[in-house]
N, C-alpha and C positions, 0 to 999 in steps of 0.2 A: 649240512644236512637236509633236506628238501622239508617246505614246512606247511602242512595243510589244514592247521588249528588255528594258525595265528592269523589275526582279525586285523586291518589296516590300520593305522595310527590313529587317526579321525575317528574309530570307531572303538578302540580298547576301551576307555573307560566303560561304554555301555555294554559291552558284551562282558567283559569282568564282572560284572555287578549283578548284572542275569545269570552269569556262570556261576557264583557264590551262590545265589540263592538259591537256583535249581538242586543245588547238589551239597546243600547246610545239612539236610535232614542225616547223611551217612557221611560227612566230611570227619568226624572225630574217629569215625570205624576206619576208615580208609588211613586217615593218618597216622594213625597207630599198625596198621596193617601193614602201608608201604613203608614206612622208618623202621618196622619192627621193633616200637614199642620205645626207640631211642628219640624221639623227638622232646620226651618230658627233659631227658638228662639234657638235651642241647640248652633249653629254655634256662634252667637251674646254672648250667655255664653260665650264661646269657646273663640273669640276672645276679650273677655272683660280678660280672666282671663290671655290670652298672654302678657298685658302688653306692647301692640305696643300703641306709639304715633304718630301725625302728622310726616313723614317726614322720618318715619322707614323703614327698608326693612323685610320683610316678604317670607320665602318661605310657598309655600301647595302642600306638598308630596301625590300622587297619588290623583290629583286635582280632575279627572272625566271632570263633566261638566263647575267644573271653580265656582261654588256657592260660596263653603268657601274662593276663590280666589278674587272674587267680595263682599265678606264680609270684607276679611281685606284689599283690597284697601279702604274701607269704612273710616276704623280704622286709616292707616297711611295720607291719601288726596292726593291730588295732586302732593302733593313732595316727597312723600313716592315712594315705590318701593314695586313689587308683582310679585314673581313667581311661578306660577303653573305646577308640572310636572306631566307626565301620562307616564305609555308605554301601552297603548290603543289610537290607530290610530283616531277609533269612536269617544270616548271622547272627546279626544283635538281636531277636527272638529266642535264639536258641542261649546263647549269652547270657540272656536278662534271668531264663528257665534256670538254668545251670546254678548261679550265683547264687540264686532264693534254695535252690537244692540245701548248698553248701554253708547258708548263715552269712556269707558274706556283703549281701546288698547293704550293710551300710559301710562298707569300705572302698567297695568298688561302685563306678560309675559308671554306666556305659551311653554313649549318645551318635546320634547320627552326623557324621564329618566328612568332608574331605581329604585327605590328606594332601592335597599341594592347598589346605587353605582353613588353617586350624584355628577354629572360634576358642583362643584362649592369650590372654595376656600376654605380652614379652615377660619372660624369665618367670614364668607361673610354677615350673616342676623342679624338681632335683635332678630328674631324669627321663628320657623317653627313649623307646622302644619301639623295634617293627620286626616282626619276626614272618618271614617266609612271602613276603609283601612285594619285597622291594621288585620283581621280575611283573610284576602289576601295573604298578602306577604310569603313565604317560610320559613325567619328567621325574628323575631319580634323584635330581640335583636340587630340583625344585623342593621333593619332599625332603630330604634332607637343611635344607636353608629353612625349612618352617618349622620342623624339629629343632634347630638349634635357636631359631627364633624364642623358642617357648619354654626352653630351658634354662636355669640361672647360669651365669657366670662359674664358672668350674666344675658345672655341672656332668652329665655323660650322655651323647645320642648312642644308641647299640643298634646295631642291624648284624639280624640274622637269617641267612639265608643259605638256601641249595649254591655248588657251586661242583665246577665238572675236574673230577680226581687227575691229576697228573701220573701218578706212578705205573709204570708202562703194563703188566699183568693186571693187574687191579684196577686200571682202569678199561679196559677191555670187558673184564666181568661187568663192570657196574656200569655197562654202555647197554651190554644185552639185557640186563633184569630193567636199568630205568626209561631206556627208551623202546623194550618191545615187550616187555611183561607187565610192567606198571598200566599202560595203556589196555590193553585186556584186562588184567585185574578189576582197574577200575571203572573201565567201562561196564563191568561184567556188574560188579555191584552197585555203581550208581547209573544205571544206565543212561551212561552218557558216555561215549567212545571220544566226544570231540574234548570235552572239558579234561579229561586224561590222557588225551594226545597233546592240548595243549601244553600242560607242567612238561614235560619235557620239553618240546619245542622253544618254551619260554624260556628255558636254559640255557638253550643252544644258543639265542644271540641277547644273554645275558653279560653285562662287562665282568672280567675275571677280578678274583679277588686285590690283587693290585690297580686293577683299574675304580674298583668302588673306592678303595681308599684314595685313587686322587680324585676324585668327584666329592668325597668327604672332605677334602680338603677346600677345594672351589667352594663349597655349600660354607664355609668359613671357621672349620673346624682343624681343630688344631691336636697335635701329639697321636694323631691318628696312628691305630694298631691291631692288626687282623690275628686273629688263630683261627687256621685247620683245626678242624673235628670231624671223626670220622672216618679216620687216612683220604681226608681232602673231600669229602662229599656235601660238606657242611660246613661255614664258614660262619664267626664271628667278628665283627668287626666294631671299635671301640673310638671314639673322636670324643674331645673336651671343649666345651663351647671355652671361648677366649673371655 
C-alpha cells in the first residue's frame, strides 16, 4: 500500500516522540474505541504469559500512559516492583497521574528512557514487556537485545503487537476497518489525521509474526513462541533469556 505518513528512518524517533506527546490526552479513549475494549484482555493474556509471580520485578518498555505497567503490578502484587519507561514526556505525565489515582505509586515507577538504551543493570528484572510499540522503534532487534540484557536468565521477554490477519474474508473486512475507518475516527477525535494514518501504515511495513520471532532469536532469546489473538489481529510473542 502507498504510505503518506511514515517518516524517513532518520526522522522516525523524533516523529514518534512528538506524535505520541500530541495525542496523549485522547490516547486511552481512542485505544478503547479502536480495539472495541479488547486491549485490556490482550494485556492480561500477555502478562499471564510473562510467568510473573507475586514479589517479582518487571520492566514495561514504551509504557505510554501506563496501562501495561498497571496490569503487571496486579501480577507482582504489593511486594513486587514494576518500572515503566517511555520517551514521550506527555505520555509519562498521564501515567504518573493515573497510578496516583489508583494508589499504585508505591509499586510502579515511571522513568524517561530510550528503549534502545535501557538504564538498568544486567539481569535486573524477572520479565520485560512491550506493548504496541515494536512498530515505533528504529531498531527492533536492538530493542529485544536490550530487553534480554536486563532480564535475568530464565526470565521472559514479552512482545504484544498488532498483526495482519490472514483469514481471507476476515482479512478483507479488517483491511477496510483498520486502513480506512480508523484513520477517519482517530483523526476526528485526536484532531491528528497524520497520527492515525501512521498507525495502519506502520503495521503495513512491520514484520510478520514469523519474522518477529526470528528477530527475537537473533537478539539472543530462546524458546521463542507466539500466540495469535483476536483472529490474528494481535500477536503475543514470548522469548526466554538463556
